[in-house]
N, C-alpha and C positions, 0 to 999 in steps of 0.2 A: 505493499498500500504505499501509496507516495506521501511524503512527510507532510507535507503544504495541502494535499487533497482534502475538500471538506469532506466530515464525516458526518451521517448521520446514524441514530440508534433506530433500530427495529418497531415499529408501532407496538403499542402495548394493547394486548387481549385480556379479555375474563378467562381467568384459570392460569395465566402467567403466575410465575414468583417474582415477588417486590422486595427489595431487602430496605430497611429502615436504619439508617446510620445517625448517628448524634456526634457532630464536630464542635469545634470550640466551645461556647459554654454548656454547663450542666443541666441545660434544661428540662431533659427528660426526668432528671432525678429530683429536679426541683418542681417539676409539674407533672406528677405520675399520673394523675386522674386524666389530663388532656392527651399523656402519650397513648395511654390505652383506649380511649376513646380515639385517638386518631387510628391506633391499629384496629380497632375494630371497627371503623369506617371503611377502610383498603378491605378487609375479609368480607364485608357485608358487600361492597362492590365485585366480589367474584376471585379475588387475588389470592394467592399464598402469601404468607408475609414471614419472613425472614427477619430477626433482630440483631442487629451487630453484637458482638461479643461485649461491648464496653459501652453500649448505650446508655445504661442507667447508672454509670460511673459517676463518680464526681471527686475532682481535684482541685480545690480553691475555685478561681471563676474559669477553670477549663475543665472539660469532661475527664480529662487524662493527659500524660504525657504526649506531646506531639507527635513523637514517634509509634506511639499507640495507636491515636486516631488515626494518623497514615495508613497504619494496619488495616485499621478496620475498614478504612475506604478500599483499599487494596482489596481485603477481602471479598468483598461485594462485587469489585471489576473480576476478581477472577474466579469466581464461582460461575459456571456454566449455565445452572439453573435460573439465575438470575436475571430478569428484563430490564429493571428498572430500578434506582435507587432514589428512593425520597431521603432528603439531608433535613432532619426532622425540625431542627430549633435555628437559631443564630448566635450571638455573640459577639464577641470582640477582636479575636486573636486568631482567626483562621490562617493569618499570613505566617504565623508561626509553622504551618505545615509545608508551605509551599516548597521546599527545599529536599521534602521527605517523601513527596509522592513519585509514585511510577510512573510516568508519563507515558514509558513503551507498553506498559502493560495496560493501561486504558487505551490506547492507539490501536492495540491487537485486540481489545475487547469491548467495542464499543456498547454502551448501554444509554437508556434514558437516564438523565441526571437532573432533578428539579432539587430546587431550596430557594430559600430569599434572606432578605437583609444581610448579614456578615457571610453567608454562605457566596454570593456573588465573587468575592476574593476566589474561592475554590473553583467555581465556574469558568470565570473569564481566564484564570490562570491555566486551565485545561484546555480551555478553545485557543488561548495563545500557544500554547506546547504542542497540542495535537491535532486542532483543527475539528474537536468534537463537538458538534452542535449540544446545547444544553438549555435549560430551563428554568427561567426565573419566575417562580409562581408560588401557590400557596404552601404554608406550612403546615407538618403533621401534627404538631403540637398546638399551634395558635388558630389554626383554621380548620383543617380535617379534625381536630381535636375540640374544637371550640364546643364548649356547652349549649349552644345556640345550633350548633349544627351548621356547616359551610353553607353561606349563600348560594342562590341560586346562578347568579351572574359568574361568580369566581368558579362554582363547580362546571358550568356548562363551558365556559372557556378552557378550564383544566383540561377536560376529556377531550376536548376538540383538539388540542395541540397535542396530546400524548397519544391519541388512539386513532386518529384519521391522517392519513398520507396525503391530504389535499394542502392549499394553501388555508391559513385560518379565516384569511380574507380582513376584511374591516372590521377594526375592535369596536364594539358598540359603545356609544356614547351614556352613560349613566350618570355622571355629575356634569355641568356643564364645563367646558374647556375654556381657556381663556387665551387669546393670541396673544403674544410677548414680542414676537417678530414674524412678519407675513413672508410667505414663500412655498416652494415647494421642490422636495428632494426624496432622492432615492440612495438606499446602501444598507450595509450590514447593520442590525442591530448588535450594539456593544452596550452594556451597563447594569444598573443595579442600583445599590444602596450607594450614595454618594461620599459618605463618611469612610466605609469600608474600602472604596475604590481607590479612595486617594493613598490607602497604603501599597498599590501596586505602581504608581508613580515612579518612575526612573529606576524600576527594577526588571531584572529579565523576565519577568511573568507579565508585565504591561501587555495589554492587547494593541494590535495596531489600529492606532484611530482614522486611518488613510479612507476618507469618504463615508466613514461608520455614521450611522444614526445613533447617536449617544441618549440613552434613556436613564434619566435618574430621579431618584427621590430620599427622603430622610424626614427623622421623627425626631422628637423630644429634644430640640435644639433651639439656638437663638438667633436671630438675623445675622448678629454679627461673624457667628459662626460658618454661616454658610458662605459668607461675603469671602472668607479668608479662604475655605477650601474650594471655591469657585475661581479665585484667583490664583491660586497654587494650580489648578487645571490649566488656566489662561497662560502663567509663566511658563509652562514646562511645553507648551506649543500644541496642545490637546484641543483648544478651539480653531485652530489654523489648519486642522487636518481635516475636522469632520464636515458632514455635509448638512445636518439639522440636530434638532435636540427636541426632546420630550421629557416633560418633568411631570411626575407623579403629585397626586392630590396630596400635599403636606399635612402629617399629624401631628399635633401640636407643635408647630414652629412658630414661635413669636418671640419679640423681643422684651424681656424684661429689666435687662440691666440700665438700657438708655432709651431715656423717652424721645418722643417726637421722632421715631425711626423711620425711613422708609420704608414702604410694604415691602415682602417678598417679591412680588414680580418687578417691582422699581429695581432691586438691587438685582436682579438676574440680566433686566435689560441694560443695567449700567454696565455691568460687566462683559455680558456676552453680545449685545446688542450690535456693537461694532464689527461683528465679525459677517453680518449680514447673511444670518442662517434664518430658516425656518425655526422657530421657536414654541412648542404648545405646550401649555401649562395647565396642571388640574386635572390630569388623566389617571382613570383608575389603574392604577398598580402599585404594588408596594407595602408598607405597613397597614394602611387602613382597611376595613373588613373586606370591603368589595375589590376586587385585583382580577387584572388580566393576566395570564399566563403569557410571557414574551420570549419567542427563541432567540436565544444568545446566538449571533452568526448568520443570520437568513436575513435574506433579502426583504425588506420594508419601502413603506414610501410614507411619508409625512407631509400634508398638505394642510399648514397653520390656518390659512386663510380660510378653508372650509370645514377648518377643525377636525379633519379625518386621519386616521392611520391605518394604513392597510400593511399585512403581512403576506407578501407576495411570492412566498416559497415556503413548502411544509418543512419542519421540523424533525420529521420522522420518515420512514419509507418504510416499503413492504419486506 
């Protein structure tokens, strides 16, 4: 298999075996009821579920030593029975795993890989090193395992992304979107959680941003922190390379420290507007309850003027 050739995993079918792996924070150990509910959801959907050996461990703010976490991920990729890997939660320190992951193993054993939040570090590093398409979407613990159950919007788009070999097409509008900068562009989807993605800048695991559509979202932070991170991306040359930007609906992002701050869209426009990119804000993906599943590494189109996002290429194949 050519090293730089895009790799798509096989579609997920009822009766397939899936693995649930916990990396970064010990969220399964801290939220056992949600974890069990998420496992039950997958079983009720008709999948056989295997749980990674150290999924319920805890070592401080991490689930286990980074080498143990990397071994759990390798366990899932090396098992021929397993067709999909659900990264169950999030955290802060997924970048500790990056030099320990066996990327050749992953390249030779492509599978569906889905996660969100801090897991985007793993997803984008794997894309960078192997060109395996992965998925930024619902979490086993926080979405599949929610006491209210997964919402219809998220559920529909999740299984459309994982189980059908056709392009997802247009992402339905659930919450009103806002235009920050008008335009239209096509490119490969690259992105995830902004704070987590920043940890990839300047490393061997940073994705190629050339003509990418950069999607990002974040939560529980202040405006000045978003400004600082976006400026880091700008100074790193990312915004000179990408073709468009999609910003997820913010969750509890507000300025508490400084009064009379500009709004978040104004900050984004001030930093990113000069690059003449189509920029669409307040899209349903990320840490809010309702979220689209976005395949990393597939062709997409953003038409900010008409507030449309279209996934032009499937993330899975037969």
